[in-house]
C-alpha positions as CSV (number, residue, x, y, z in Angstrom):
1,X,-169.0,-23.0,39.9
2,X,-172.7,-22.0,40.0
3,X,-173.8,-21.4,43.6
4,X,-177.2,-20.5,45.1
5,X,-177.4,-19.5,48.7
6,X,-180.6,-19.0,50.7
7,X,-181.0,-17.0,53.9
8,X,-183.7,-15.6,56.1
9,X,-185.4,-18.7,57.5
10,X,-186.2,-19.1,61.2
11,X,-188.8,-19.6,63.8
12,X,-191.9,-17.4,63.7
13,X,-195.4,-17.4,65.3
14,X,-198.5,-17.9,63.3
15,X,-199.6,-14.7,61.6
16,X,-196.0,-13.5,61.5
17,X,-193.7,-12.7,58.5
18,X,-190.4,-13.7,57.1
19,X,-188.4,-12.6,54.1
20,X,-186.2,-15.2,52.4
21,X,-183.3,-14.2,50.1
22,X,-181.4,-16.2,47.5
23,X,-178.2,-15.0,45.9
24,X,-176.6,-16.5,42.8
25,X,-173.1,-16.5,41.5
26,X,-171.3,-17.6,38.3
27,X,-174.3,-17.5,36.0
28,X,-176.1,-15.0,33.8
29,X,-178.9,-14.4,36.2
30,X,-181.2,-12.7,33.6
31,X,-181.3,-15.9,31.5
32,X,-182.9,-18.0,34.4
33,X,-186.4,-18.6,35.7
34,X,-186.1,-18.3,39.5
35,X,-188.4,-20.3,41.8
36,X,-188.9,-21.1,45.4
37,X,-189.8,-24.7,46.4
38,X,-190.5,-26.2,49.8
39,X,-190.5,-29.6,51.4
40,X,-192.1,-30.6,54.6
41,X,-191.2,-33.9,56.5
42,X,-192.8,-36.9,54.8
43,X,-194.0,-34.9,51.8
44,X,-192.7,-34.3,48.3
45,X,-191.0,-31.1,47.3
46,X,-193.6,-28.6,45.9
47,X,-193.3,-25.5,43.8
48,X,-194.2,-22.4,45.8
49,X,-193.6,-19.4,43.5
50,X,-191.8,-18.6,40.2
51,X,-190.5,-15.4,38.7
52,X,-189.6,-16.0,35.0
53,X,-186.8,-14.2,33.2
54,X,-189.6,-12.5,31.2
55,X,-191.1,-10.9,34.3
56,X,-194.1,-13.0,35.0
57,X,-195.0,-14.6,38.3
58,X,-197.1,-17.5,39.5
59,X,-197.9,-19.0,42.9
60,X,-199.2,-22.1,44.4
61,X,-202.8,-21.8,45.4
62,X,-201.9,-22.4,49.1
63,X,-199.8,-19.2,49.2
64,X,-201.6,-16.8,46.9
65,X,-202.3,-13.5,48.5
66,X,-199.8,-14.2,51.3
67,X,-196.5,-14.6,49.6
68,X,-194.7,-12.3,47.1
69,X,-191.7,-13.3,44.9
70,X,-189.5,-10.6,43.5
71,X,-186.1,-10.4,41.9
72,X,-183.2,-8.0,41.4
73,X,-181.2,-8.9,38.4
74,X,-178.5,-6.3,39.1
75,X,-177.9,-8.0,42.5
76,X,-178.4,-11.6,41.2
77,X,-181.0,-12.1,43.9
78,X,-184.5,-13.4,44.3
79,X,-186.7,-12.9,47.4
80,X,-189.8,-14.4,48.9
81,X,-191.8,-12.2,51.3
82,X,-194.0,-14.4,53.4
83,X,-196.9,-12.8,55.4
84,X,-199.7,-14.3,57.5
85,X,-197.7,-17.4,58.0
86,X,-199.5,-20.6,59.0
87,X,-198.1,-23.8,60.7
88,X,-198.7,-25.7,57.5
89,X,-196.0,-23.4,55.9
90,X,-193.4,-25.1,58.0
91,X,-190.8,-26.7,55.6
92,X,-187.3,-26.4,54.2
93,X,-187.4,-23.7,51.5
94,X,-185.2,-24.1,48.4
95,X,-184.1,-21.7,45.8
96,X,-184.0,-23.0,42.2
97,X,-182.7,-21.5,38.9
98,X,-183.6,-23.0,35.5
99,X,-182.2,-21.7,32.3
100,X,-185.0,-20.3,30.1
101,X,-183.8,-22.0,27.0
102,X,-181.5,-24.8,28.2
103,X,-183.9,-26.4,30.6
104,X,-181.4,-29.1,31.5
105,X,-179.4,-26.5,33.2
106,X,-181.0,-26.3,36.7
107,X,-179.4,-25.4,40.0
108,X,-180.5,-25.7,43.7
109,X,-179.5,-24.1,46.9
110,X,-179.1,-26.1,50.1
111,X,-182.3,-24.8,51.7
112,X,-183.3,-22.8,54.7
113,X,-185.6,-24.0,57.5
114,X,-188.9,-22.1,58.1
115,X,-190.8,-23.1,61.3
116,X,-194.2,-21.6,62.1
117,X,-195.3,-22.4,65.6
118,X,-196.6,-20.8,68.8
């Protein structure tokens, strides 16, 4: 079955950095748009960054200039480098894969906690 697994979350001080990883199995990775979402307590899940199968990227305004999404199709992996972290970045971060043609085919990881606090 299709499986997405996130790793790399943890506790970090404001201004620090973390690198999140997501690995996928049982899918043709190059056919999928890969994204990172996050959800803070009491708030709706929001899109953070996307790396399309065509090679384009986009970011939420709140993270532009601080976060970088990348992917390695050979390793079936997508990454999120997070720099200059702020307390408001605290959330559970989720990896998502959506088929570029069959949009109804969408998969989620179970999430990894990121806490930014002094």
